[in-house]
GULUM-415980 format. One record per residue (C-alpha): x, y, z; residue number from 1. Coordinates in steps of 0.2 Angstrom, whole numbers, padded with zeros to 4 digits. Layout:
N
((X Y Z) NUM)
...
***
This chain:
402
((0064 -0117 -0110) 1)
((0064 -0117 -0091) 2)
((0074 -0102 -0084) 3)
((0072 -0108 -0066) 4)
((0082 -0124 -0070) 5)
((0095 -0122 -0056) 6)
((0101 -0134 -0042) 7)
((0106 -0123 -0028) 8)
((0099 -0106 -0027) 9)
((0111 -0093 -0020) 10)
((0106 -0082 -0006) 11)
((0111 -0064 -0004) 12)
((0125 -0068 0009) 13)
((0132 -0082 -0003) 14)
((0132 -0070 -0018) 15)
((0140 -0056 -0008) 16)
((0154 -0068 -0001) 17)
((0157 -0075 -0018) 18)
((0158 -0057 -0025) 19)
((0172 -0052 -0013) 20)
((0182 -0067 -0018) 21)
((0180 -0066 -0037) 22)
((0177 -0049 -0043) 23)
((0192 -0043 -0052) 24)
((0189 -0024 -0049) 25)
((0189 -0027 -0030) 26)
((0204 -0039 -0030) 27)
((0214 -0027 -0041) 28)
((0211 -0013 -0029) 29)
((0217 -0023 -0015) 30)
((0234 -0022 -0022) 31)
((0234 -0003 -0018) 32)
((0234 -0008 0001) 33)
((0248 -0020 -0001) 34)
((0258 -0007 -0011) 35)
((0255 0006 0002) 36)
((0261 -0006 0016) 37)
((0277 -0008 0005) 38)
((0279 0011 0005) 39)
((0280 0010 0024) 40)
((0296 -0001 0023) 41)
((0304 0012 0011) 42)
((0299 0026 0022) 43)
((0307 0019 0038) 44)
((0324 0015 0029) 45)
((0339 0023 0037) 46)
((0351 0033 0026) 47)
((0365 0022 0019) 48)
((0383 0026 0024) 49)
((0396 0032 0012) 50)
((0413 0023 0010) 51)
((0427 0031 0000) 52)
((0445 0028 -0004) 53)
((0458 0040 -0009) 54)
((0476 0040 -0015) 55)
((0485 0057 -0015) 56)
((0503 0064 -0017) 57)
((0508 0055 -0033) 58)
((0526 0059 -0038) 59)
((0525 0068 -0055) 60)
((0543 0074 -0058) 61)
((0559 0065 -0052) 62)
((0575 0073 -0047) 63)
((0591 0071 -0057) 64)
((0601 0055 -0055) 65)
((0586 0046 -0045) 66)
((0575 0033 -0051) 67)
((0557 0037 -0055) 68)
((0545 0030 -0042) 69)
((0528 0039 -0044) 70)
((0520 0029 -0029) 71)
((0534 0031 -0017) 72)
((0526 0045 -0007) 73)
((0507 0041 -0010) 74)
((0495 0045 0004) 75)
((0482 0031 0006) 76)
((0466 0034 0015) 77)
((0449 0028 0018) 78)
((0433 0037 0024) 79)
((0416 0032 0030) 80)
((0403 0044 0033) 81)
((0384 0044 0039) 82)
((0370 0056 0038) 83)
((0362 0058 0055) 84)
((0343 0063 0053) 85)
((0337 0075 0067) 86)
((0320 0080 0072) 87)
((0312 0063 0070) 88)
((0312 0063 0052) 89)
((0312 0045 0050) 90)
((0298 0042 0062) 91)
((0288 0055 0054) 92)
((0290 0047 0037) 93)
((0284 0031 0044) 94)
((0269 0039 0052) 95)
((0264 0048 0036) 96)
((0266 0031 0026) 97)
((0256 0022 0039) 98)
((0242 0035 0038) 99)
((0242 0034 0019) 100)
((0239 0015 0021) 101)
((0224 0019 0032) 102)
((0217 0030 0019) 103)
((0220 0016 0006) 104)
((0211 0004 0017) 105)
((0196 0016 0019) 106)
((0196 0020 0000) 107)
((0196 0001 -0004) 108)
((0181 -0001 0009) 109)
((0172 0013 0000) 110)
((0175 0005 -0017) 111)
((0168 -0011 -0010) 112)
((0153 -0001 -0003) 113)
((0149 0005 -0020) 114)
((0152 -0011 -0029) 115)
((0141 -0020 -0016) 116)
((0127 -0008 -0020) 117)
((0128 -0012 -0039) 118)
((0129 -0031 -0034) 119)
((0114 -0029 -0023) 120)
((0104 -0020 -0036) 121)
((0108 -0034 -0049) 122)
((0102 -0047 -0036) 123)
((0086 -0037 -0033) 124)
((0083 -0036 -0051) 125)
((0085 -0055 -0053) 126)
((0073 -0058 -0038) 127)
((0061 -0045 -0047) 128)
((0062 -0054 -0063) 129)
((0059 -0071 -0055) 130)
((0044 -0064 -0046) 131)
((0037 -0057 -0063) 132)
((0041 -0074 -0071) 133)
((0031 -0083 -0057) 134)
((0016 -0071 -0059) 135)
((0016 -0073 -0078) 136)
((0016 -0091 -0077) 137)
((0002 -0092 -0064) 138)
((-0008 -0080 -0075) 139)
((-0005 -0090 -0090) 140)
((-0010 -0106 -0082) 141)
((-0026 -0098 -0075) 142)
((-0031 -0091 -0091) 143)
((-0028 -0107 -0100) 144)
((-0040 -0115 -0088) 145)
((-0053 -0101 -0091) 146)
((-0051 -0104 -0110) 147)
((-0054 -0123 -0107) 148)
((-0070 -0119 -0096) 149)
((-0077 -0106 -0109) 150)
((-0073 -0118 -0123) 151)
((-0084 -0131 -0115) 152)
((-0098 -0118 -0113) 153)
((-0096 -0114 -0131) 154)
((-0098 -0132 -0136) 155)
((-0113 -0133 -0125) 156)
((-0121 -0118 -0133) 157)
((-0120 -0107 -0118) 158)
((-0107 -0095 -0125) 159)
((-0106 -0085 -0142) 160)
((-0092 -0089 -0153) 161)
((-0087 -0070 -0153) 162)
((-0085 -0070 -0134) 163)
((-0075 -0086 -0134) 164)
((-0063 -0078 -0148) 165)
((-0061 -0062 -0137) 166)
((-0056 -0073 -0122) 167)
((-0044 -0083 -0132) 168)
((-0036 -0067 -0139) 169)
((-0034 -0061 -0122) 170)
((-0022 -0075 -0120) 171)
((-0009 -0066 -0131) 172)
((-0006 -0053 -0117) 173)
((-0002 -0067 -0104) 174)
((0008 -0076 -0116) 175)
((0018 -0060 -0120) 176)
((0021 -0057 -0101) 177)
((0027 -0075 -0099) 178)
((0040 -0074 -0113) 179)
((0046 -0057 -0109) 180)
((0048 -0062 -0091) 181)
((0059 -0077 -0096) 182)
((0070 -0065 -0106) 183)
((0071 -0053 -0092) 184)
((0075 -0066 -0079) 185)
((0089 -0073 -0090) 186)
((0096 -0055 -0093) 187)
((0096 -0052 -0075) 188)
((0105 -0068 -0071) 189)
((0118 -0064 -0084) 190)
((0122 -0047 -0076) 191)
((0124 -0055 -0059) 192)
((0135 -0068 -0066) 193)
((0146 -0055 -0074) 194)
((0148 -0046 -0058) 195)
((0153 -0062 -0049) 196)
((0165 -0066 -0064) 197)
((0157 -0083 -0065) 198)
((0156 -0094 -0080) 199)
((0141 -0104 -0074) 200)
((0128 -0107 -0088) 201)
((0113 -0096 -0085) 202)
((0101 -0112 -0084) 203)
((0111 -0119 -0069) 204)
((0111 -0102 -0059) 205)
((0098 -0096 -0048) 206)
((0095 -0084 -0033) 207)
((0083 -0085 -0019) 208)
((0078 -0072 -0006) 209)
((0064 -0063 0003) 210)
((0055 -0052 -0010) 211)
((0045 -0042 0002) 212)
((0046 -0026 0013) 213)
((0048 -0022 0031) 214)
((0034 -0011 0037) 215)
((0044 -0003 0052) 216)
((0059 0009 0048) 217)
((0071 0015 0061) 218)
((0072 0034 0065) 219)
((0081 0045 0054) 220)
((0093 0050 0068) 221)
((0098 0032 0071) 222)
((0103 0030 0052) 223)
((0113 0047 0053) 224)
((0123 0041 0067) 225)
((0127 0024 0060) 226)
((0132 0033 0044) 227)
((0144 0045 0053) 228)
((0152 0030 0061) 229)
((0152 0018 0046) 230)
((0155 0028 0030) 231)
((0172 0023 0024) 232)
((0173 0039 0012) 233)
((0171 0050 0028) 234)
((0184 0040 0037) 235)
((0196 0043 0023) 236)
((0192 0061 0024) 237)
((0196 0062 0042) 238)
((0212 0051 0040) 239)
((0217 0063 0026) 240)
((0216 0078 0038) 241)
((0227 0068 0051) 242)
((0240 0063 0037) 243)
((0241 0082 0032) 244)
((0245 0087 0049) 245)
((0259 0074 0050) 246)
((0266 0079 0033) 247)
((0267 0097 0039) 248)
((0277 0091 0054) 249)
((0288 0082 0042) 250)
((0290 0097 0031) 251)
((0296 0107 0046) 252)
((0308 0094 0051) 253)
((0315 0093 0034) 254)
((0319 0111 0035) 255)
((0332 0108 0048) 256)
((0350 0104 0045) 257)
((0356 0086 0047) 258)
((0375 0083 0051) 259)
((0385 0071 0042) 260)
((0398 0062 0053) 261)
((0414 0055 0046) 262)
((0428 0044 0051) 263)
((0444 0042 0041) 264)
((0460 0032 0042) 265)
((0475 0033 0031) 266)
((0494 0031 0029) 267)
((0506 0045 0025) 268)
((0523 0037 0021) 269)
((0536 0038 0029) 270)
((0525 0043 0044) 271)
((0514 0030 0053) 272)
((0495 0028 0050) 273)
((0483 0041 0055) 274)
((0465 0042 0060) 275)
((0453 0057 0060) 276)
((0435 0062 0063) 277)
((0424 0075 0055) 278)
((0407 0083 0055) 279)
((0398 0094 0042) 280)
((0382 0104 0042) 281)
((0373 0110 0027) 282)
((0370 0129 0029) 283)
((0351 0131 0027) 284)
((0353 0149 0022) 285)
((0342 0150 0006) 286)
((0333 0133 0006) 287)
((0324 0130 0023) 288)
((0310 0120 0014) 289)
((0299 0135 0015) 290)
((0288 0129 0000) 291)
((0284 0112 0007) 292)
((0280 0120 0024) 293)
((0267 0132 0017) 294)
((0260 0119 0005) 295)
((0257 0106 0019) 296)
((0250 0119 0030) 297)
((0238 0124 0016) 298)
((0234 0106 0013) 299)
((0228 0104 0031) 300)
((0215 0117 0028) 301)
((0210 0109 0011) 302)
((0208 0092 0019) 303)
((0198 0099 0033) 304)
((0186 0107 0021) 305)
((0185 0091 0011) 306)
((0180 0082 0027) 307)
((0166 0095 0030) 308)
((0160 0092 0013) 309)
((0160 0073 0015) 310)
((0150 0075 0031) 311)
((0137 0085 0022) 312)
((0136 0073 0008) 313)
((0134 0058 0020) 314)
((0119 0067 0029) 315)
((0111 0072 0013) 316)
((0113 0054 0006) 317)
((0105 0046 0022) 318)
((0091 0059 0022) 319)
((0086 0056 0004) 320)
((0087 0037 0005) 321)
((0077 0037 0021) 322)
((0063 0048 0013) 323)
((0063 0036 -0002) 324)
((0061 0021 0008) 325)
((0048 0028 0020) 326)
((0037 0034 0005) 327)
((0038 0017 -0004) 328)
((0033 0009 0012) 329)
((0018 0020 0013) 330)
((0013 0015 -0005) 331)
((0015 -0003 -0001) 332)
((0005 -0005 0014) 333)
((-0012 -0002 0006) 334)
((-0007 -0014 -0008) 335)
((-0003 -0028 0004) 336)
((-0018 -0025 0016) 337)
((-0032 -0019 0003) 338)
((-0028 -0019 -0015) 339)
((-0021 -0036 -0018) 340)
((-0035 -0045 -0008) 341)
((-0049 -0035 -0015) 342)
((-0043 -0037 -0033) 343)
((-0042 -0056 -0030) 344)
((-0059 -0056 -0023) 345)
((-0067 -0046 -0037) 346)
((-0059 -0057 -0050) 347)
((-0066 -0073 -0042) 348)
((-0083 -0065 -0040) 349)
((-0084 -0058 -0057) 350)
((-0078 -0075 -0064) 351)
((-0091 -0085 -0055) 352)
((-0105 -0073 -0060) 353)
((-0099 -0073 -0078) 354)
((-0098 -0092 -0079) 355)
((-0117 -0092 -0074) 356)
((-0122 -0078 -0085) 357)
((-0123 -0065 -0071) 358)
((-0109 -0053 -0078) 359)
((-0105 -0047 -0095) 360)
((-0089 -0052 -0105) 361)
((-0082 -0034 -0103) 362)
((-0084 -0035 -0084) 363)
((-0075 -0052 -0084) 364)
((-0061 -0045 -0095) 365)
((-0059 -0029 -0084) 366)
((-0058 -0039 -0068) 367)
((-0044 -0050 -0075) 368)
((-0035 -0035 -0081) 369)
((-0037 -0026 -0065) 370)
((-0030 -0041 -0055) 371)
((-0015 -0042 -0067) 372)
((-0011 -0023 -0066) 373)
((-0012 -0024 -0047) 374)
((-0001 -0039 -0046) 375)
((0012 -0031 -0058) 376)
((0011 -0014 -0048) 377)
((0014 -0023 -0032) 378)
((0029 -0032 -0038) 379)
((0036 -0016 -0046) 380)
((0034 -0007 -0029) 381)
((0043 -0021 -0020) 382)
((0057 -0019 -0032) 383)
((0057 0000 -0029) 384)
((0057 -0003 -0010) 385)
((0072 -0015 -0011) 386)
((0081 -0003 -0023) 387)
((0078 0011 -0010) 388)
((0084 0000 0004) 389)
((0100 -0004 -0006) 390)
((0102 0015 -0008) 391)
((0100 0017 0011) 392)
((0113 0004 0015) 393)
((0124 0013 0003) 394)
((0121 0029 0012) 395)
((0124 0022 0029) 396)
((0139 0012 0024) 397)
((0133 -0005 0030) 398)
((0118 -0016 0028) 399)
((0105 -0009 0039) 400)
((0090 -0017 0029) 401)
((0092 -0035 0023) 402)
***
C-alpha cells in the first residue's frame, strides 16, 4: 500500500479556503449573522395604526303605537389611532440591533479562529506523519542495502553468521517504523478530510507544505499589539460594552410616555356627520421602567469588566505562545546546525570502518540507532514548533507565522 498515492497535493492555503467553504459548523454559525440582520428589520419597524368601527344608541324599547325600528337612531363611527414613539426609541432599537449584529460577526470570526487552529493542527499532523513516513522509508531502504552488503560479506567468509543475524534482526525496528508511519499518515489524512467535510478516498488525498522552522521571531510587543488589534473575541467584548450603553439609553427612553393620536368620524342621525381628534398619554406613575434602567446600567459595568478580562486573556495567550515558540527554536537550532550533520557523519564513518573490520558490530548498530533517534527527535521538534506557531497564530488572531 502506498499512502502517498495522490494527484494534486493541497497546500495550507487551499485547505484553509476549502474549509471555509465546506465546514458545516462554520457554515451553520454564519446563519446567526443573517438572523441578527433580520432582527434589525424588526427593530426598525414602526408601530401599526389601530382602526376601529362602532355602532351605538340602539333602540331597545319602542313607544306604544309605533313600529319597532332598533337601527333608526344608531350612531355610526370609525376611529383610527397611532402610537407616536418619543425619545428616538425606534432609532435606538435599530442601533442596538446593529450592534448585536457586529457582536455576531465578531463571535463568528472567533469561532473561525478556533476552528482554523484545529484545522492547522490537523494539517501539521499530516505533514509530520508524511515526514515520518519519508524517513522510515529511507531508513528501511538504507538498512536493506546494508543487509545486502553484509550478506555478501558473510558468503565471502568475512562476517560471522551471528553478526549477520543481529543485523537482519535490526530490520524489524525499521520495518515497524515504516508500517506505523503508514497508519499514522492515513489517520492524519482522515482527520483532515473530516474537518473539510470531504469524501475523497484517503489514497487520492495528499497535502504539501514547508516542514521547517523560521529562526527569526518578531518581538513580543509586536505580537501583543497585533493581538489587541485583531482578536475577534476582544472586539466582541468591546462591542458588548458599546451595545450595553445603547441598551441603557433605550431603557431610559422606554421609561417615557408616548402619546396615542386619534382621528374619528361618524354619523349621528338625524344630525349630519361629525369628525373629532383625540390624544391620550399613559400615566407613568408606578411603572417608569425602573428595573430595566437599573439592569442595563449594571450591564455596562459587567460588560466593561468582561472586556478587561478579555484583554488580560489575550496578553496571557500571546506571552505563553511566544515563549513556547522561542524555546522550541532554541532547541531546533543545534539539531539543524550540529546534531543532524554530526549523526550522519558518524554513521557514515562507523559504517565504512565496520565494513573493513575497523569497528565492532556494537559500534555499527549504535551509530545507526543514534542517527535514527536524532532524525525522529528533529521531526518531532519541527512538529512541536509548527504546533506552537499555530498556537501563536491563534493567540494573535491571524496568521503571523506560516
